[in-house]
C-alpha positions, -999 to +999 in steps of 0.1 A: -045-163-134-018-177-115+011-191-134+028-213-108+012-237-085+027-266-065+005-296-061+005-314-028+004-351-023-010-348+013-046-359+017-072-330+020-081-338+057-045-339+070-036-308+052-066-289+070-055-302+103-020-292+095-028-256+085-052-253+115-023-260+137+000-237+119-026-208+118-030-212+157+006-216+166+019-189+144-010-166+152-002-173+190+033-161+185+022-130+167+002-120+198+034-115+217+045-090+191+016-068+194+026-032+193+060-039+184+067-018+156+101-009+141+113+022+127+117+021+088+138+039+065+143+038+027+120+019+003+105-015+006+117-039-020+090-038-050+070-009-034+077+016-060+076+008-098+111+000-110+111+029-136+108+055-108+126+038-078+158+056-085+142+089-089+121+087-057+151+072-036+173+102-050+148+130-047+133+118-015+163+130+005+163+164-009+157+179+026+150+168+061+113+172+058+108+145+032+117+108+026+117+085-002+087+068+013+068+101+019+076+114-016+063+079-029+031+082-009+025+116-024+030+104-059+007+073-054-019+092-038-019+120-065-017+098-096-012+062-088+021+064-108+006+075-139+027+099-158-003+111-180-029+116-152-050+145-157-076+157-130-109+178-141-092+206-123-063+207-147-037+191-125-013+172-148+013+144-147+024+123-120+028+148-095-006+166-103+006+201-108-019+228-119-004+248-145+002+279-126+020+261-100+041+242-124+051+275-141+064+287-106+078+257-091+085+229-119+121+224-125+144+206-151+150+175-129+169+154-158+187+185-173+177+182-209+169+219-211+131+218-205+106+213-180+080+189-188+052+184-164+045+150-182+080+137-178+085+116-146+121+127-146+110+163-141+076+158-123+092+136-093+123+161-089+098+189-089+074+174-064+103+169-042+118+203-046+081+220-039+080+199-007+112+215+004+103+249-006+072+247+014+092+233+042+113+263+042+084+286+044+070+270+075+104+260+091+096+285+121+065+268+130+063+248+160+056+210+158+066+183+133+084+197+102+070+169+078+035+176+093+038+213+089+052+208+051+022+185+042-004+210+057+012+239+036+009+217+006-029+213+013-038+246+030-011+271+022+019+281+041+003+312+053-023+291+073+004+269+088+022+302+101-009+316+110-021+289+135+016+279+143+014+243+129-011+221+112-042+244+109-078+232+124-092+222+091-106+187+089-094+184+052-059+194+061-056+173+090-070+144+069-044+151+042-016+150+067-025+115+083-032+101+051+001+108+034+020+099+067+001+066+070+004+057+034+042+064+035+043+032+058+033+012+029+065+022+011+090+019+038+114-006+043+111-019+076+143-022+098+125-040+128+094-061+133+063-048+119+033-044+145+010-073+142-026-069+132-052-069+159-079-080+132-060-106+115-076-136+133-112-124+124-101-121+088-085-155+088-115-170+104-138-155+078-117-169+048-114-203+065-152-204+065-151-202+029-128-230+020-142-253-009-162-227-023-159-224-063-139-197-078-155-170-096-141-143-118-151-107-104-170-127-074-175-106-043-193-134-025-229-120-031-261-143-029-266-135-067-229-150-074-237-179-052-213-168-023-183-171-048-152-152-049-121-143-071-087-135-052-092-102-044-129-104-038-123-130-009-095-108+007-118-077+005-146-097+021-123-110+048-113-078+057-146-063+057-158-087+083-136-070+107-145-036+100-116-028+073-125-016+038-099-026+012-098-016-025-114-043-048-085-049-071-055-069-058-026-043-068-044-014-049-047-038-020-010-038-020-006-005-002-030-009+025-002-012+052+035-017+056+055-048+041+069-074+062+100-095+049+092-130+039+107-144+072+085-120+094+051-132+077+023-134+103-012-150+098-034-124+083-008-107+061-017-104+026+005-121+000+010-109-035+021-121-068+032-104-098+040-106-134+070-082-129+086-086-094+099-050-099+065-034-105+036-036-080+013-023-106+018-059-122+004-077-093-022-102-106-032-124-076-035-119-037-040-145-009-040-144+031-010-160+051-019-185+074+015-197+086+041-221+076+044-209+040+008-214+032-020-190+023-058-194+018-066-181-018-093-183-045-068-193-072-084-194-108-115-205-127-123-242-122-106-243-086-120-238-051-110-218-022-081-236-007-045-235+011-014-231-013+022-225-009+031-191-012+067-196-024+063-196-062+084-176-085+059-149-090+058-140-052+064-101-049+060-097-012+033-091+015+013-064+032+003-062+069-031-046+065-041-017+091-073+001+094-054+035+088-034+022+060-068+011+043-084+045+047-052+063+034-057+046-001-066+069-030-103+069-031-111+051+001-130+081+014-150+086-017-188+087-015 
């Protein structure tokens, strides 16, 4: 449930007209930016939980083949920042090392005299160190050093050397694309983020739902009377243009790069969190339409409506991309 809401005194009809003009005007401006992507470095504000941000920022520069954003993408894809994660294959900790690999490649990152796979202060440095070891093994293979390192992580350094680059395995090629794409959702943009081609269609879908009563857990099904909650609405809106988002708001956060507040465009997802330093505390999402407003399904007893985004719990925004959504953990699960 949102904690902060700003009541407006403008009549409903006038608000709808005003917002329609904002959507059209701002989206027209966005169209001129299509394809204008910017090189990105560092970590986007709020992209990494505060407890791990300094570790990722430090160890993500261990060697040229990795970056803080790439290391963050691997950790998020492996465990969703859960230091106690354990897979059926016995992979352990935030970086999901199997015991044999940890025994060989785990390091004492915090210098306390022990290597603990469950301790992020060891697991995060070990993940970076292992990446850099793999990069050294395949440094003579032609092609992109980062792609070759990721391929070695997935298929083994021998295969990268054998094929002189990313091997022709679908799983490996998908892994390389997934991590490099997901990394964009952790990067701090230093230039304009490319506008979304599907945004207009997603906005149109959401606008058609204005006035629909809110339903906790609502996905808009016939059984639910076509009602939505916040993330159900954004998921359905992007589904209408062929992009599949996760169901939960804080998982939708990593579906693309993060534009600054001053660079928001219609169709961007805007997020609100209990802790502005921890994206896992996100509790609400809406769809930006321009002029400081969003379409959102706010809370029980309310209807889908326009609201201002500038509230104390605003954590940031995501420009959804098809590749970004596909890169999210579990996105390709059957």
